N, CA, C, O and CB atoms as a CASP TS submission, in Angstrom:
PFRMAT TS
TARGET T0000
AUTHOR 0000-0000-0000
METHOD Language model
MODEL 1
PARENT N/A
ATOM      1  N   MET     1      95.030 121.804  73.041  1.00  0.00           N
ATOM      2  CA  MET     1      95.992 120.792  72.716  1.00  0.00           C
ATOM      3  C   MET     1      95.617 120.111  71.402  1.00  0.00           C
ATOM      4  O   MET     1      96.478 119.801  70.578  1.00  0.00           O
ATOM      5  CB  MET     1      96.096 119.778  73.845  1.00  0.00           C
ATOM      6  N   VAL     2      94.352 119.889  71.228  1.00  0.00           N
ATOM      7  CA  VAL     2      93.882 119.226  70.010  1.00  0.00           C
ATOM      8  C   VAL     2      94.228 120.059  68.780  1.00  0.00           C
ATOM      9  O   VAL     2      94.553 119.507  67.728  1.00  0.00           O
ATOM     10  CB  VAL     2      92.363 118.982  70.077  1.00  0.00           C
ATOM     11  N   ASN     3      94.160 121.372  68.904  1.00  0.00           N
ATOM     12  CA  ASN     3      94.423 122.253  67.772  1.00  0.00           C
ATOM     13  C   ASN     3      95.900 122.538  67.551  1.00  0.00           C
ATOM     14  O   ASN     3      96.239 123.337  66.678  1.00  0.00           O
ATOM     15  CB  ASN     3      93.701 123.541  67.963  1.00  0.00           C
ATOM     16  N   SER     4      96.785 121.914  68.307  1.00  0.00           N
ATOM     17  CA  SER     4      98.215 122.201  68.197  1.00  0.00           C
ATOM     18  C   SER     4      98.836 121.629  66.937  1.00  0.00           C
ATOM     19  O   SER     4      99.967 121.977  66.599  1.00  0.00           O
ATOM     20  CB  SER     4      98.940 121.664  69.396  1.00  0.00           C
ATOM     21  N   GLY     5      98.133 120.770  66.243  1.00  0.00           N
ATOM     22  CA  GLY     5      98.692 120.163  65.047  1.00  0.00           C
ATOM     23  C   GLY     5      99.357 118.834  65.336  1.00  0.00           C
ATOM     24  O   GLY     5      99.869 118.176  64.431  1.00  0.00           O
ATOM     25  N   GLY     6      99.347 118.447  66.584  1.00  0.00           N
ATOM     26  CA  GLY     6      99.900 117.159  66.966  1.00  0.00           C
ATOM     27  C   GLY     6     101.403 117.207  67.185  1.00  0.00           C
ATOM     28  O   GLY     6     102.102 118.086  66.683  1.00  0.00           O
ATOM     29  N   PHE     7     101.869 116.246  67.941  1.00  0.00           N
ATOM     30  CA  PHE     7     103.287 116.066  68.220  1.00  0.00           C
ATOM     31  C   PHE     7     103.450 114.632  68.685  1.00  0.00           C
ATOM     32  O   PHE     7     102.465 113.942  68.947  1.00  0.00           O
ATOM     33  CB  PHE     7     103.820 117.095  69.295  1.00  0.00           C
ATOM     34  N   LYS     8     104.671 114.191  68.786  1.00  0.00           N
ATOM     35  CA  LYS     8     104.928 112.812  69.185  1.00  0.00           C
ATOM     36  C   LYS     8     104.315 112.554  70.559  1.00  0.00           C
ATOM     37  O   LYS     8     104.611 113.272  71.515  1.00  0.00           O
ATOM     38  CB  LYS     8     106.450 112.517  69.199  1.00  0.00           C
ATOM     39  N   GLY     9     103.482 111.556  70.661  1.00  0.00           N
ATOM     40  CA  GLY     9     102.855 111.194  71.922  1.00  0.00           C
ATOM     41  C   GLY     9     101.599 111.970  72.253  1.00  0.00           C
ATOM     42  O   GLY     9     101.070 111.845  73.358  1.00  0.00           O
ATOM     43  N   ALA    10     101.109 112.769  71.316  1.00  0.00           N
ATOM     44  CA  ALA    10      99.916 113.584  71.575  1.00  0.00           C
ATOM     45  C   ALA    10      98.716 112.715  71.924  1.00  0.00           C
ATOM     46  O   ALA    10      97.879 113.125  72.728  1.00  0.00           O
ATOM     47  CB  ALA    10      99.591 114.456  70.359  1.00  0.00           C
ATOM     48  N   ASP    11      98.613 111.534  71.344  1.00  0.00           N
ATOM     49  CA  ASP    11      97.484 110.653  71.651  1.00  0.00           C
ATOM     50  C   ASP    11      97.510 110.211  73.111  1.00  0.00           C
ATOM     51  O   ASP    11      96.461 110.115  73.748  1.00  0.00           O
ATOM     52  CB  ASP    11      97.499 109.426  70.732  1.00  0.00           C
ATOM     53  N   LYS    12      98.701 109.940  73.646  1.00  0.00           N
ATOM     54  CA  LYS    12      98.825 109.567  75.052  1.00  0.00           C
ATOM     55  C   LYS    12      98.502 110.752  75.957  1.00  0.00           C
ATOM     56  O   LYS    12      97.871 110.591  77.002  1.00  0.00           O
ATOM     57  CB  LYS    12     100.239 109.044  75.345  1.00  0.00           C
ATOM     58  N   VAL    13      98.937 111.935  75.552  1.00  0.00           N
ATOM     59  CA  VAL    13      98.647 113.145  76.320  1.00  0.00           C
ATOM     60  C   VAL    13      97.142 113.362  76.388  1.00  0.00           C
ATOM     61  O   VAL    13      96.614 113.669  77.456  1.00  0.00           O
ATOM     62  CB  VAL    13      99.345 114.377  75.697  1.00  0.00           C
ATOM     63  N   LEU    14      96.447 113.210  75.273  1.00  0.00           N
ATOM     64  CA  LEU    14      94.991 113.381  75.262  1.00  0.00           C
ATOM     65  C   LEU    14      94.299 112.341  76.139  1.00  0.00           C
ATOM     66  O   LEU    14      93.326 112.653  76.825  1.00  0.00           O
ATOM     67  CB  LEU    14      94.458 113.293  73.831  1.00  0.00           C
ATOM     68  N   PHE    15      94.797 111.113  76.117  1.00  0.00           N
ATOM     69  CA  PHE    15      94.224 110.064  76.960  1.00  0.00           C
ATOM     70  C   PHE    15      94.320 110.454  78.434  1.00  0.00           C
ATOM     71  O   PHE    15      93.330 110.390  79.162  1.00  0.00           O
ATOM     72  CB  PHE    15      94.939 108.719  76.714  1.00  0.00           C
ATOM     73  N   HIS    16      95.512 110.857  78.871  1.00  0.00           N
ATOM     74  CA  HIS    16      95.708 111.207  80.275  1.00  0.00           C
ATOM     75  C   HIS    16      94.987 112.511  80.643  1.00  0.00           C
ATOM     76  O   HIS    16      94.560 112.683  81.784  1.00  0.00           O
ATOM     77  CB  HIS    16      97.200 111.332  80.580  1.00  0.00           C
ATOM     78  N   THR    17      94.855 113.414  79.690  1.00  0.00           N
ATOM     79  CA  THR    17      94.096 114.640  79.924  1.00  0.00           C
ATOM     80  C   THR    17      92.628 114.307  80.161  1.00  0.00           C
ATOM     81  O   THR    17      92.001 114.848  81.071  1.00  0.00           O
ATOM     82  CB  THR    17      94.244 115.612  78.733  1.00  0.00           C
ATOM     83  N   ASP    18      92.090 113.423  79.346  1.00  0.00           N
ATOM     84  CA  ASP    18      90.699 112.984  79.547  1.00  0.00           C
ATOM     85  C   ASP    18      90.536 112.320  80.912  1.00  0.00           C
ATOM     86  O   ASP    18      89.542 112.540  81.604  1.00  0.00           O
ATOM     87  CB  ASP    18      90.268 112.006  78.426  1.00  0.00           C
ATOM     88  N   GLU    19      91.509 111.516  81.287  1.00  0.00           N
ATOM     89  CA  GLU    19      91.458 110.853  82.594  1.00  0.00           C
ATOM     90  C   GLU    19      91.489 111.887  83.723  1.00  0.00           C
ATOM     91  O   GLU    19      90.750 111.765  84.700  1.00  0.00           O
ATOM     92  CB  GLU    19      92.636 109.859  82.744  1.00  0.00           C
ATOM     93  N   ALA    20      92.351 112.909  83.587  1.00  0.00           N
ATOM     94  CA  ALA    20      92.458 113.954  84.616  1.00  0.00           C
ATOM     95  C   ALA    20      91.176 114.766  84.729  1.00  0.00           C
ATOM     96  O   ALA    20      90.880 115.324  85.785  1.00  0.00           O
ATOM     97  CB  ALA    20      93.630 114.883  84.308  1.00  0.00           C
ATOM     98  N   MET    21      90.423 114.831  83.652  1.00  0.00           N
ATOM     99  CA  MET    21      89.189 115.605  83.660  1.00  0.00           C
ATOM    100  C   MET    21      87.970 114.748  83.994  1.00  0.00           C
ATOM    101  O   MET    21      86.842 115.242  83.989  1.00  0.00           O
ATOM    102  CB  MET    21      88.991 116.273  82.318  1.00  0.00           C
ATOM    103  N   SER    22      88.191 113.477  84.283  1.00  0.00           N
ATOM    104  CA  SER    22      87.066 112.596  84.611  1.00  0.00           C
ATOM    105  C   SER    22      86.433 113.011  85.933  1.00  0.00           C
ATOM    106  O   SER    22      87.070 113.656  86.766  1.00  0.00           O
ATOM    107  CB  SER    22      87.528 111.125  84.680  1.00  0.00           C
ATOM    108  N   TRP    23      85.200 112.641  86.109  1.00  0.00           N
ATOM    109  CA  TRP    23      84.449 113.020  87.303  1.00  0.00           C
ATOM    110  C   TRP    23      85.126 112.479  88.566  1.00  0.00           C
ATOM    111  O   TRP    23      85.155 113.167  89.587  1.00  0.00           O
ATOM    112  CB  TRP    23      83.000 112.504  87.212  1.00  0.00           C
ATOM    113  N   GLU    24      85.666 111.267  88.513  1.00  0.00           N
ATOM    114  CA  GLU    24      86.301 110.666  89.683  1.00  0.00           C
ATOM    115  C   GLU    24      87.502 111.483  90.145  1.00  0.00           C
ATOM    116  O   GLU    24      87.699 111.671  91.346  1.00  0.00           O
ATOM    117  CB  GLU    24      86.730 109.235  89.375  1.00  0.00           C
ATOM    118  N   VAL    25      88.295 111.962  89.215  1.00  0.00           N
ATOM    119  CA  VAL    25      89.490 112.735  89.563  1.00  0.00           C
ATOM    120  C   VAL    25      89.119 114.143  90.006  1.00  0.00           C
ATOM    121  O   VAL    25      89.695 114.667  90.959  1.00  0.00           O
ATOM    122  CB  VAL    25      90.456 112.796  88.375  1.00  0.00           C
ATOM    123  N   VAL    26      88.170 114.752  89.326  1.00  0.00           N
ATOM    124  CA  VAL    26      87.767 116.107  89.684  1.00  0.00           C
ATOM    125  C   VAL    26      87.141 116.123  91.081  1.00  0.00           C
ATOM    126  O   VAL    26      87.299 117.097  91.817  1.00  0.00           O
ATOM    127  CB  VAL    26      86.776 116.671  88.641  1.00  0.00           C
ATOM    128  N   ARG    27      86.443 115.068  91.447  1.00  0.00           N
ATOM    129  CA  ARG    27      85.842 114.988  92.784  1.00  0.00           C
ATOM    130  C   ARG    27      86.886 114.763  93.865  1.00  0.00           C
ATOM    131  O   ARG    27      86.665 115.112  95.025  1.00  0.00           O
ATOM    132  CB  ARG    27      84.812 113.871  92.832  1.00  0.00           C
ATOM    133  N   ASN    28      88.018 114.185  93.496  1.00  0.00           N
ATOM    134  CA  ASN    28      89.091 113.915  94.455  1.00  0.00           C
ATOM    135  C   ASN    28      90.390 114.482  93.881  1.00  0.00           C
ATOM    136  O   ASN    28      91.168 113.765  93.252  1.00  0.00           O
ATOM    137  CB  ASN    28      89.225 112.371  94.752  1.00  0.00           C
ATOM    138  N   LEU    29      90.611 115.761  94.103  1.00  0.00           N
ATOM    139  CA  LEU    29      91.743 116.457  93.480  1.00  0.00           C
ATOM    140  C   LEU    29      93.106 115.899  93.864  1.00  0.00           C
ATOM    141  O   LEU    29      94.096 116.166  93.183  1.00  0.00           O
ATOM    142  CB  LEU    29      91.697 117.902  93.839  1.00  0.00           C
ATOM    143  N   LYS    30      93.171 115.129  94.944  1.00  0.00           N
ATOM    144  CA  LYS    30      94.449 114.519  95.324  1.00  0.00           C
ATOM    145  C   LYS    30      94.947 113.549  94.259  1.00  0.00           C
ATOM    146  O   LYS    30      96.134 113.226  94.220  1.00  0.00           O
ATOM    147  CB  LYS    30      94.312 113.792  96.661  1.00  0.00           C
ATOM    148  N   LEU    31      94.051 113.087  93.397  1.00  0.00           N
ATOM    149  CA  LEU    31      94.432 112.164  92.328  1.00  0.00           C
ATOM    150  C   LEU    31      95.041 112.883  91.118  1.00  0.00           C
ATOM    151  O   LEU    31      95.644 112.248  90.253  1.00  0.00           O
ATOM    152  CB  LEU    31      93.220 111.363  91.888  1.00  0.00           C
ATOM    153  N   MET    32      94.881 114.192  91.064  1.00  0.00           N
ATOM    154  CA  MET    32      95.272 114.920  89.861  1.00  0.00           C
ATOM    155  C   MET    32      96.778 115.187  89.720  1.00  0.00           C
ATOM    156  O   MET    32      97.275 115.099  88.597  1.00  0.00           O
ATOM    157  CB  MET    32      94.554 116.214  89.834  1.00  0.00           C
ATOM    158  N   PRO    33      97.535 115.503  90.773  1.00  0.00           N
ATOM    159  CA  PRO    33      98.958 115.824  90.574  1.00  0.00           C
ATOM    160  C   PRO    33      99.762 114.766  89.812  1.00  0.00           C
ATOM    161  O   PRO    33     100.561 115.131  88.950  1.00  0.00           O
ATOM    162  CB  PRO    33      99.597 116.039  91.899  1.00  0.00           C
ATOM    163  N   PRO    34      99.581 113.462  90.098  1.00  0.00           N
ATOM    164  CA  PRO    34     100.337 112.489  89.312  1.00  0.00           C
ATOM    165  C   PRO    34      99.971 112.510  87.821  1.00  0.00           C
ATOM    166  O   PRO    34     100.827 112.296  86.962  1.00  0.00           O
ATOM    167  CB  PRO    34     100.109 111.100  89.870  1.00  0.00           C
ATOM    168  N   LEU    35      98.707 112.767  87.529  1.00  0.00           N
ATOM    169  CA  LEU    35      98.278 112.828  86.128  1.00  0.00           C
ATOM    170  C   LEU    35      98.876 114.052  85.429  1.00  0.00           C
ATOM    171  O   LEU    35      99.305 113.969  84.278  1.00  0.00           O
ATOM    172  CB  LEU    35      96.737 112.865  86.037  1.00  0.00           C
ATOM    173  N   VAL    36      98.900 115.180  86.130  1.00  0.00           N
ATOM    174  CA  VAL    36      99.499 116.385  85.548  1.00  0.00           C
ATOM    175  C   VAL    36     100.986 116.140  85.280  1.00  0.00           C
ATOM    176  O   VAL    36     101.510 116.567  84.251  1.00  0.00           O
ATOM    177  CB  VAL    36      99.307 117.613  86.491  1.00  0.00           C
ATOM    178  N   LEU    37     101.661 115.457  86.196  1.00  0.00           N
ATOM    179  CA  LEU    37     103.074 115.140  86.005  1.00  0.00           C
ATOM    180  C   LEU    37     103.283 114.252  84.779  1.00  0.00           C
ATOM    181  O   LEU    37     104.198 114.486  83.990  1.00  0.00           O
ATOM    182  CB  LEU    37     103.636 114.455  87.252  1.00  0.00           C
ATOM    183  N   ILE    38     102.440 113.240  84.621  1.00  0.00           N
ATOM    184  CA  ILE    38     102.534 112.364  83.450  1.00  0.00           C
ATOM    185  C   ILE    38     102.325 113.170  82.175  1.00  0.00           C
ATOM    186  O   ILE    38     103.068 113.011  81.207  1.00  0.00           O
ATOM    187  CB  ILE    38     101.501 111.218  83.536  1.00  0.00           C
ATOM    188  N   ILE    39     101.324 114.026  82.173  1.00  0.00           N
ATOM    189  CA  ILE    39     101.018 114.846  80.992  1.00  0.00           C
ATOM    190  C   ILE    39     102.198 115.761  80.670  1.00  0.00           C
ATOM    191  O   ILE    39     102.593 115.882  79.511  1.00  0.00           O
ATOM    192  CB  ILE    39      99.731 115.687  81.222  1.00  0.00           C
ATOM    193  N   ARG    40     102.761 116.405  81.695  1.00  0.00           N
ATOM    194  CA  ARG    40     103.915 117.303  81.480  1.00  0.00           C
ATOM    195  C   ARG    40     105.103 116.534  80.919  1.00  0.00           C
ATOM    196  O   ARG    40     105.776 117.008  80.003  1.00  0.00           O
ATOM    197  CB  ARG    40     104.318 118.001  82.800  1.00  0.00           C
ATOM    198  N   ASN    41     105.365 115.347  81.466  1.00  0.00           N
ATOM    199  CA  ASN    41     106.490 114.544  80.985  1.00  0.00           C
ATOM    200  C   ASN    41     106.293 114.089  79.546  1.00  0.00           C
ATOM    201  O   ASN    41     107.224 114.138  78.743  1.00  0.00           O
ATOM    202  CB  ASN    41     106.690 113.337  81.879  1.00  0.00           C
ATOM    203  N   LEU    42     105.090 113.650  79.223  1.00  0.00           N
ATOM    204  CA  LEU    42     104.810 113.227  77.848  1.00  0.00           C
ATOM    205  C   LEU    42     104.961 114.394  76.876  1.00  0.00           C
ATOM    206  O   LEU    42     105.479 114.223  75.773  1.00  0.00           O
ATOM    207  CB  LEU    42     103.395 112.635  77.746  1.00  0.00           C
ATOM    208  N   CYS    43     104.513 115.567  77.279  1.00  0.00           N
ATOM    209  CA  CYS    43     104.643 116.750  76.416  1.00  0.00           C
ATOM    210  C   CYS    43     106.110 117.120  76.219  1.00  0.00           C
ATOM    211  O   CYS    43     106.522 117.476  75.115  1.00  0.00           O
ATOM    212  CB  CYS    43     103.874 117.945  77.015  1.00  0.00           C
ATOM    213  N   ALA    44     106.886 117.036  77.278  1.00  0.00           N
ATOM    214  CA  ALA    44     108.310 117.370  77.181  1.00  0.00           C
ATOM    215  C   ALA    44     109.046 116.361  76.298  1.00  0.00           C
ATOM    216  O   ALA    44     109.892 116.744  75.490  1.00  0.00           O
ATOM    217  CB  ALA    44     108.950 117.414  78.584  1.00  0.00           C
ATOM    218  N   GLN    45     108.731 115.094  76.447  1.00  0.00           N
ATOM    219  CA  GLN    45     109.369 114.052  75.644  1.00  0.00           C
ATOM    220  C   GLN    45     108.943 114.128  74.191  1.00  0.00           C
ATOM    221  O   GLN    45     109.728 113.829  73.290  1.00  0.00           O
ATOM    222  CB  GLN    45     109.043 112.678  76.203  1.00  0.00           C
ATOM    223  N   GLY    46     107.702 114.528  73.962  1.00  0.00           N
ATOM    224  CA  GLY    46     107.172 114.560  72.602  1.00  0.00           C
ATOM    225  C   GLY    46     107.363 115.888  71.912  1.00  0.00           C
ATOM    226  O   GLY    46     106.813 116.119  70.835  1.00  0.00           O
ATOM    227  N   THR    47     108.133 116.757  72.520  1.00  0.00           N
ATOM    228  CA  THR    47     108.384 118.097  71.968  1.00  0.00           C
ATOM    229  C   THR    47     107.085 118.825  71.600  1.00  0.00           C
ATOM    230  O   THR    47     106.883 119.271  70.471  1.00  0.00           O
ATOM    231  CB  THR    47     109.281 117.992  70.732  1.00  0.00           C
ATOM    232  N   ALA    48     106.228 118.919  72.599  1.00  0.00           N
ATOM    233  CA  ALA    48     104.981 119.664  72.420  1.00  0.00           C
ATOM    234  C   ALA    48     105.313 121.136  72.211  1.00  0.00           C
ATOM    235  O   ALA    48     106.360 121.608  72.654  1.00  0.00           O
ATOM    236  CB  ALA    48     104.030 119.477  73.646  1.00  0.00           C
ATOM    237  N   PRO    49     104.431 121.859  71.542  1.00  0.00           N
ATOM    238  CA  PRO    49     104.653 123.296  71.353  1.00  0.00           C
ATOM    239  C   PRO    49     104.828 124.010  72.704  1.00  0.00           C
ATOM    240  O   PRO    49     104.229 123.617  73.705  1.00  0.00           O
ATOM    241  CB  PRO    49     103.474 123.921  70.571  1.00  0.00           C
ATOM    242  N   GLU    50     105.632 125.030  72.716  1.00  0.00           N
ATOM    243  CA  GLU    50     105.925 125.793  73.941  1.00  0.00           C
ATOM    244  C   GLU    50     104.648 126.314  74.598  1.00  0.00           C
ATOM    245  O   GLU    50     104.557 126.368  75.824  1.00  0.00           O
ATOM    246  CB  GLU    50     106.862 126.968  73.625  1.00  0.00           C
ATOM    247  N   GLU    51     103.682 126.691  73.800  1.00  0.00           N
ATOM    248  CA  GLU    51     102.420 127.204  74.339  1.00  0.00           C
ATOM    249  C   GLU    51     101.738 126.178  75.248  1.00  0.00           C
ATOM    250  O   GLU    51     101.201 126.535  76.296  1.00  0.00           O
ATOM    251  CB  GLU    51     101.477 127.598  73.195  1.00  0.00           C
ATOM    252  N   ILE    52     101.760 124.920  74.851  1.00  0.00           N
ATOM    253  CA  ILE    52     101.151 123.864  75.651  1.00  0.00           C
ATOM    254  C   ILE    52     101.909 123.704  76.962  1.00  0.00           C
ATOM    255  O   ILE    52     101.294 123.551  78.017  1.00  0.00           O
ATOM    256  CB  ILE    52     101.126 122.532  74.873  1.00  0.00           C
ATOM    257  N   LEU    53     103.232 123.738  76.908  1.00  0.00           N
ATOM    258  CA  LEU    53     104.026 123.616  78.125  1.00  0.00           C
ATOM    259  C   LEU    53     103.765 124.779  79.078  1.00  0.00           C
ATOM    260  O   LEU    53     103.725 124.588  80.293  1.00  0.00           O
ATOM    261  CB  LEU    53     105.509 123.544  77.782  1.00  0.00           C
ATOM    262  N   GLN    54     103.591 125.960  78.541  1.00  0.00           N
ATOM    263  CA  GLN    54     103.281 127.119  79.376  1.00  0.00           C
ATOM    264  C   GLN    54     101.922 126.944  80.056  1.00  0.00           C
ATOM    265  O   GLN    54     101.779 127.223  81.247  1.00  0.00           O
ATOM    266  CB  GLN    54     103.294 128.410  78.533  1.00  0.00           C
ATOM    267  N   TYR    55     100.937 126.487  79.303  1.00  0.00           N
ATOM    268  CA  TYR    55      99.613 126.249  79.891  1.00  0.00           C
ATOM    269  C   TYR    55      99.682 125.181  80.986  1.00  0.00           C
ATOM    270  O   TYR    55      99.032 125.313  82.023  1.00  0.00           O
ATOM    271  CB  TYR    55      98.609 125.823  78.799  1.00  0.00           C
ATOM    272  N   LEU    56     100.459 124.137  80.759  1.00  0.00           N
ATOM    273  CA  LEU    56     100.592 123.088  81.764  1.00  0.00           C
ATOM    274  C   LEU    56     101.238 123.620  83.040  1.00  0.00           C
ATOM    275  O   LEU    56     100.848 123.232  84.142  1.00  0.00           O
ATOM    276  CB  LEU    56     101.409 121.926  81.209  1.00  0.00           C
ATOM    277  N   ASN    57     102.210 124.494  82.898  1.00  0.00           N
ATOM    278  CA  ASN    57     102.823 125.101  84.074  1.00  0.00           C
ATOM    279  C   ASN    57     101.812 125.939  84.846  1.00  0.00           C
ATOM    280  O   ASN    57     101.782 125.909  86.076  1.00  0.00           O
ATOM    281  CB  ASN    57     104.018 125.961  83.667  1.00  0.00           C
ATOM    282  N   GLU    58     100.988 126.684  84.125  1.00  0.00           N
ATOM    283  CA  GLU    58      99.942 127.481  84.772  1.00  0.00           C
ATOM    284  C   GLU    58      98.932 126.581  85.484  1.00  0.00           C
ATOM    285  O   GLU    58      98.522 126.868  86.609  1.00  0.00           O
ATOM    286  CB  GLU    58      99.224 128.368  83.737  1.00  0.00           C
ATOM    287  N   ILE    59      98.542 125.511  84.834  1.00  0.00           N
ATOM    288  CA  ILE    59      97.594 124.564  85.426  1.00  0.00           C
ATOM    289  C   ILE    59      98.185 123.958  86.689  1.00  0.00           C
ATOM    290  O   ILE    59      97.496 123.822  87.700  1.00  0.00           O
ATOM    291  CB  ILE    59      97.224 123.453  84.417  1.00  0.00           C
ATOM    292  N   ASN    60      99.457 123.596  86.632  1.00  0.00           N
ATOM    293  CA  ASN    60     100.108 123.008  87.796  1.00  0.00           C
ATOM    294  C   ASN    60     100.146 123.991  88.967  1.00  0.00           C
ATOM    295  O   ASN    60      99.903 123.600  90.108  1.00  0.00           O
ATOM    296  CB  ASN    60     101.525 122.561  87.438  1.00  0.00           C
ATOM    297  N   GLU    61     100.447 125.253  88.698  1.00  0.00           N
ATOM    298  CA  GLU    61     100.469 126.269  89.752  1.00  0.00           C
ATOM    299  C   GLU    61      99.081 126.441  90.386  1.00  0.00           C
ATOM    300  O   GLU    61      98.952 126.523  91.607  1.00  0.00           O
ATOM    301  CB  GLU    61     100.963 127.614  89.183  1.00  0.00           C
ATOM    302  N   ILE    62      98.064 126.493  89.549  1.00  0.00           N
ATOM    303  CA  ILE    62      96.694 126.636  90.048  1.00  0.00           C
ATOM    304  C   ILE    62      96.307 125.417  90.885  1.00  0.00           C
ATOM    305  O   ILE    62      95.693 125.556  91.943  1.00  0.00           O
ATOM    306  CB  ILE    62      95.700 126.820  88.874  1.00  0.00           C
ATOM    307  N   LEU    63      96.663 124.240  90.416  1.00  0.00           N
ATOM    308  CA  LEU    63      96.351 123.012  91.153  1.00  0.00           C
ATOM    309  C   LEU    63      97.040 123.008  92.511  1.00  0.00           C
ATOM    310  O   LEU    63      96.418 122.666  93.517  1.00  0.00           O
ATOM    311  CB  LEU    63      96.771 121.774  90.344  1.00  0.00           C
ATOM    312  N   GLU    64      98.309 123.381  92.552  1.00  0.00           N
ATOM    313  CA  GLU    64      99.035 123.419  93.825  1.00  0.00           C
ATOM    314  C   GLU    64      98.377 124.376  94.810  1.00  0.00           C
ATOM    315  O   GLU    64      98.206 124.038  95.982  1.00  0.00           O
ATOM    316  CB  GLU    64     100.491 123.827  93.596  1.00  0.00           C
ATOM    317  N   LYS    65      98.006 125.569  94.344  1.00  0.00           N
ATOM    318  CA  LYS    65      97.345 126.542  95.211  1.00  0.00           C
ATOM    319  C   LYS    65      95.989 126.015  95.687  1.00  0.00           C
ATOM    320  O   LYS    65      95.631 126.178  96.853  1.00  0.00           O
ATOM    321  CB  LYS    65      97.166 127.881  94.475  1.00  0.00           C
ATOM    322  N   THR    66      95.260 125.401  94.805  1.00  0.00           N
ATOM    323  CA  THR    66      93.950 124.851  95.145  1.00  0.00           C
ATOM    324  C   THR    66      94.075 123.759  96.199  1.00  0.00           C
ATOM    325  O   THR    66      93.308 123.720  97.161  1.00  0.00           O
ATOM    326  CB  THR    66      93.259 124.299  93.895  1.00  0.00           C
ATOM    327  N   LEU    67      95.039 122.883  96.011  1.00  0.00           N
ATOM    328  CA  LEU    67      95.228 121.804  96.990  1.00  0.00           C
ATOM    329  C   LEU    67      95.651 122.366  98.338  1.00  0.00           C
ATOM    330  O   LEU    67      95.232 121.852  99.375  1.00  0.00           O
ATOM    331  CB  LEU    67      96.275 120.795  96.489  1.00  0.00           C
ATOM    332  N   GLU    68      96.453 123.388  98.345  1.00  0.00           N
ATOM    333  CA  GLU    68      96.848 124.034  99.605  1.00  0.00           C
ATOM    334  C   GLU    68      95.637 124.551 100.360  1.00  0.00           C
ATOM    335  O   GLU    68      95.523 124.370 101.572  1.00  0.00           O
ATOM    336  CB  GLU    68      97.823 125.184  99.338  1.00  0.00           C
ATOM    337  N   ILE    69      94.751 125.182  99.647  1.00  0.00           N
ATOM    338  CA  ILE    69      93.582 125.803 100.265  1.00  0.00           C
ATOM    339  C   ILE    69      92.572 124.761 100.736  1.00  0.00           C
ATOM    340  O   ILE    69      92.096 124.834 101.869  1.00  0.00           O
ATOM    341  CB  ILE    69      92.918 126.762  99.286  1.00  0.00           C
ATOM    342  N   TYR    70      92.245 123.809  99.898  1.00  0.00           N
ATOM    343  CA  TYR    70      91.132 122.914 100.177  1.00  0.00           C
ATOM    344  C   TYR    70      91.508 121.624 100.899  1.00  0.00           C
ATOM    345  O   TYR    70      90.627 120.886 101.341  1.00  0.00           O
ATOM    346  CB  TYR    70      90.462 122.574  98.912  1.00  0.00           C
ATOM    347  N   LEU    71      92.781 121.348 101.021  1.00  0.00           N
ATOM    348  CA  LEU    71      93.160 120.115 101.705  1.00  0.00           C
ATOM    349  C   LEU    71      93.758 120.376 103.071  1.00  0.00           C
ATOM    350  O   LEU    71      94.400 119.495 103.645  1.00  0.00           O
ATOM    351  CB  LEU    71      94.137 119.337 100.867  1.00  0.00           C
ATOM    352  N   GLU    72      93.561 121.555 103.594  1.00  0.00           N
ATOM    353  CA  GLU    72      94.063 121.885 104.936  1.00  0.00           C
ATOM    354  C   GLU    72      93.241 121.214 105.992  1.00  0.00           C
ATOM    355  O   GLU    72      93.514 121.374 107.182  1.00  0.00           O
ATOM    356  CB  GLU    72      94.065 123.388 105.165  1.00  0.00           C
TER
END
């Protein structure tokens, strides 16, 4: 994301990405879906490059599968 050349709201996206990668969130994955949603919305509003949106969709799919498995 940092190498994308920037887009409107990229600073907010980086802030929330850092928050999603914090130790507190990684230890409690139930906290991550709202952060991923915020990041996706900010990217969509800020016209992020398509590549970033594709990666976010992949991340969201992986997160959903992970939560299904580990939160049963």
